[in-house]
C-alpha positions as CSV (number, residue, x, y, z in Angstrom):
1,M,17.3,-46.5,-5.5
2,S,18.9,-43.8,-7.5
3,A,19.7,-40.5,-5.8
4,R,17.0,-37.8,-6.2
5,I,17.2,-34.0,-6.3
6,V,14.2,-31.8,-5.7
7,F,14.0,-28.6,-7.7
8,A,11.5,-25.7,-7.8
9,W,10.3,-25.2,-11.3
10,S,8.0,-22.6,-12.8
11,G,8.0,-24.0,-16.3
12,A,10.7,-21.8,-17.8
13,S,12.8,-23.7,-20.5
14,D,16.1,-22.0,-19.5
15,A,15.5,-23.1,-15.9
16,W,14.9,-26.7,-17.0
17,A,18.2,-26.7,-18.8
18,R,20.0,-25.8,-15.6
19,I,18.0,-28.4,-13.6
20,A,18.8,-31.1,-16.1
21,A,22.5,-30.2,-16.1
22,A,22.7,-30.2,-12.3
23,A,21.0,-33.6,-12.0
24,A,23.2,-35.1,-14.7
25,A,26.3,-33.9,-12.9
26,R,25.2,-35.8,-9.8
27,G,23.8,-38.8,-11.6
28,A,20.4,-38.1,-9.9
29,D,16.8,-38.3,-10.8
30,I,14.7,-35.1,-11.0
31,V,11.7,-34.3,-8.8
32,T,10.1,-31.0,-9.4
33,V,7.9,-28.8,-7.1
34,T,5.7,-26.1,-8.6
35,L,3.8,-23.9,-6.2
36,D,0.5,-22.0,-6.9
37,L,1.2,-18.7,-5.2
38,G,-1.5,-16.9,-7.1
39,Q,0.4,-16.3,-10.3
40,G,-2.6,-17.4,-12.4
41,A,-0.6,-19.9,-14.7
42,D,-1.8,-23.3,-15.8
43,L,0.3,-25.3,-13.3
44,G,-1.2,-28.6,-14.5
45,E,0.5,-27.9,-17.8
46,V,3.8,-27.2,-16.0
47,R,3.5,-30.6,-14.2
48,D,2.9,-32.4,-17.5
49,R,5.9,-30.7,-19.1
50,A,8.2,-31.7,-16.3
51,L,7.2,-35.3,-16.6
52,A,7.5,-35.2,-20.4
53,L,11.0,-33.7,-20.1
54,G,12.1,-36.6,-17.8
55,A,11.2,-35.7,-14.2
56,L,10.7,-38.8,-12.1
57,R,7.8,-37.0,-10.3
58,A,6.3,-33.5,-10.5
59,H,4.5,-32.1,-7.5
60,V,2.0,-29.1,-7.9
61,L,0.9,-27.6,-4.6
62,D,-1.8,-24.9,-4.1
63,V,-0.4,-22.8,-1.3
64,R,-2.4,-19.6,-1.9
65,E,-4.4,-19.6,1.3
66,E,-1.4,-20.7,3.4
67,F,0.7,-17.9,1.8
68,A,-2.0,-15.3,2.5
69,R,-2.8,-16.4,6.0
70,D,0.6,-17.3,7.4
71,Y,2.9,-15.0,5.5
72,M,1.1,-12.0,4.0
73,L,-1.2,-11.3,6.9
74,P,1.5,-11.1,9.5
75,A,3.5,-8.9,7.1
76,L,0.5,-6.5,6.8
77,H,0.3,-6.3,10.6
78,A,4.0,-5.6,11.0
79,D,4.0,-3.0,8.1
80,A,6.6,-5.2,6.4
81,L,4.8,-5.0,3.0
82,R,6.0,-1.5,2.6
83,S,9.4,-2.8,1.8
84,D,8.2,-6.0,0.0
85,P,4.7,-5.2,-1.4
86,M,4.3,-8.4,-3.4
87,A,5.6,-10.4,-0.4
88,Q,8.4,-11.8,-2.7
89,Q,10.8,-12.7,0.0
90,L,8.0,-14.3,2.1
91,A,7.1,-16.4,-1.0
92,V,10.7,-17.6,-1.2
93,Q,10.6,-18.6,2.5
94,L,7.4,-20.6,1.9
95,A,8.8,-22.2,-1.3
96,T,12.0,-23.2,0.6
97,R,9.9,-24.8,3.3
98,K,7.8,-26.7,0.8
99,L,10.9,-27.9,-1.1
100,D,12.3,-29.2,2.1
101,E,9.0,-31.0,2.9
102,V,8.8,-32.7,-0.5
103,A,12.5,-33.6,-0.3
104,A,11.9,-35.4,3.0
105,I,9.0,-37.3,1.5
106,E,11.0,-38.2,-1.6
107,E,14.2,-39.0,0.4
108,A,15.9,-36.5,-1.8
109,T,18.2,-33.5,-1.7
110,P,16.5,-30.1,-2.1
111,V,18.1,-27.5,-4.3
112,V,16.9,-24.2,-2.9
113,E,19.0,-22.1,-5.3
114,S,16.5,-23.0,-7.9
115,I,13.8,-21.0,-6.3
116,V,12.8,-17.8,-8.2
117,V,9.6,-15.9,-7.5
118,D,8.5,-13.0,-9.7
119,R,4.7,-13.3,-9.2
120,T,2.6,-13.9,-6.2
121,L,-1.0,-13.5,-5.1
122,F,-0.2,-9.9,-4.1
123,G,1.5,-8.8,-7.4
124,R,4.3,-9.2,-9.8
125,S,7.6,-7.7,-10.6
126,G,8.7,-6.3,-14.0
127,A,7.9,-3.3,-16.2
128,M,4.7,-4.8,-17.8
129,S,1.5,-3.3,-16.6
130,A,-0.3,-6.6,-16.4
131,L,-2.2,-5.9,-13.2
132,T,-2.3,-2.1,-12.9
133,K,-3.5,0.3,-15.6
134,A,-1.4,3.5,-16.3
135,P,-3.2,6.3,-14.5
136,A,-4.0,8.1,-17.8
137,E,-5.7,4.9,-19.0
138,A,-7.8,4.4,-15.8
139,P,-11.5,5.3,-15.7
140,S,-12.3,9.0,-15.4
141,T,-14.7,8.3,-12.6
142,S,-13.6,7.3,-9.1
143,A,-14.4,4.1,-7.3
144,R,-15.4,3.8,-3.7
145,V,-14.3,0.7,-1.8
146,E,-15.1,-0.5,1.7
147,I,-12.9,-3.0,3.5
148,A,-14.1,-4.7,6.7
149,F,-11.6,-6.0,9.2
150,E,-12.1,-8.4,12.1
151,R,-9.2,-8.4,14.6
152,G,-6.8,-7.4,11.9
153,V,-8.1,-9.8,9.2
154,P,-9.7,-8.3,6.1
155,V,-12.9,-10.3,5.7
156,A,-15.2,-8.3,3.3
157,V,-15.1,-5.9,0.4
158,N,-18.1,-3.7,-0.1
159,G,-20.2,-5.7,2.4
160,V,-19.5,-9.1,0.7
161,S,-17.8,-11.6,3.0
162,M,-15.0,-13.6,1.4
163,G,-11.9,-15.6,2.2
164,L,-8.5,-13.9,2.3
165,T,-7.3,-15.3,-1.1
166,E,-10.5,-14.2,-2.9
167,L,-10.4,-10.8,-1.1
168,V,-6.9,-10.1,-2.3
169,E,-7.8,-11.1,-5.9
170,I,-10.9,-8.8,-5.9
171,L,-8.9,-5.9,-4.6
172,T,-6.2,-6.5,-7.2
173,I,-8.8,-6.3,-9.9
174,I,-10.6,-3.2,-8.6
175,A,-7.5,-1.2,-7.6
176,G,-5.5,-2.2,-10.6
177,H,-8.4,-1.2,-12.9
178,H,-8.2,2.3,-11.4
179,G,-4.4,2.6,-11.8
180,V,-3.5,1.9,-8.1
181,G,-0.7,-0.4,-7.4
182,H,2.6,0.6,-9.0
183,I,5.5,0.7,-6.6
184,G,8.7,1.1,-8.6
185,A,9.1,-2.0,-10.8
186,V,6.5,-3.9,-8.7
187,E,2.7,-4.1,-9.2
188,A,0.8,-4.8,-6.0
189,P,-2.7,-3.2,-6.1
190,A,-4.2,-5.2,-3.2
191,A,-1.1,-4.6,-1.0
192,V,-1.2,-0.9,-1.6
193,V,-4.9,-0.6,-0.7
194,L,-4.7,-3.0,2.3
195,M,-1.7,-1.2,3.8
196,S,-3.5,2.1,3.8
197,A,-6.8,0.6,5.1
198,Y,-5.1,-1.3,7.9
199,A,-2.9,1.7,8.9
200,A,-6.1,3.8,9.2
201,L,-7.7,1.3,11.6
202,A,-4.8,0.2,13.8
203,G,-1.1,0.7,14.2
204,P,1.6,-1.9,13.4
205,G,1.6,-4.8,15.7
206,E,-2.0,-4.2,16.9
207,P,-4.1,-6.6,14.9
208,E,-6.4,-7.3,17.9
209,A,-7.5,-3.7,17.8
210,A,-8.2,-3.6,14.1
211,T,-12.0,-4.3,13.8
212,G,-14.0,-2.0,11.7
213,I,-14.7,-0.7,8.2
214,V,-12.4,1.5,6.2
215,R,-13.7,3.4,3.2
216,L,-11.4,4.4,0.3
217,T,-11.6,6.3,-2.9
218,L,-9.6,5.2,-6.0
219,F,-9.0,7.5,-8.9
220,R,-6.4,7.3,-11.6
221,G,-3.5,5.9,-9.7
222,E,-4.3,7.6,-6.4
223,H,-6.1,6.2,-3.3
224,T,-7.4,8.1,-0.3
225,V,-8.9,6.9,2.9
226,T,-12.2,8.8,3.2
227,G,-13.7,7.2,6.4
228,V,-13.1,4.9,9.2
229,D,-15.8,3.2,11.4
230,A,-13.7,1.6,14.1
231,G,-15.5,-1.3,15.8
232,S,-18.1,-1.7,13.1
233,R,-19.0,-5.2,12.0
234,I,-19.6,-6.3,8.4
235,P,-22.7,-4.5,7.1
236,D,-25.7,-6.3,5.7
237,P,-24.6,-7.5,2.2
238,G,-28.0,-6.7,0.8
239,S,-27.4,-3.0,1.4
240,R,-24.1,-2.8,-0.6
241,L,-23.2,-3.1,-4.2
242,M,-19.9,-4.6,-5.5
243,V,-17.6,-2.2,-7.3
244,E,-16.9,-3.7,-10.6
245,P,-14.5,-2.5,-13.4
246,S,-16.4,-0.8,-16.1
């Protein structure tokens, strides 16, 4: 059996050129790993391209829920998202682990230097405002958002229960629509809102104490905590309305 090398590949042509050169230098077959971290791309197309370009195998793994539960949530509890709002470094850690796992299955050598993460479930890096409107372009009316937590886990938005991945996606849409989420060159609307909501309910390292509902107002790039009901459970969904971008 020929030697195999496992690379992380997002679909970028320039990255493939480097992968192909590295594999050729070692006389090895190429195995690719593409992770769905919530970046919203057509990863099936990325897999097909890898195979068409000569990869022996191309793995596509949906790790959104694992990323949210095992990486982003502990970072929220530890207030670590403040320095890494889109959980970029955490995404690299997860990608490295998945690369190692696939390499073990393939009896191959992982190349962790190929891992580049510029988009995650929590946001993206770069100057383009793909997720967050400029404050001047945001609606002239404010939005009110309620986030329910159970033992540190956000479980509902405006009375509607949902999984962690969906909750982050919903908050990204709502907060981004109202211009909330820019942190330097990073856009992370859900992270910004969740950090404020969690901090209002419990201090860092105290997830077991964080059960309740936090109300926030979003308006043209600003967000304000307007109320905290500590210990409250999720309200009756029939008594709430979802906040939708207009």
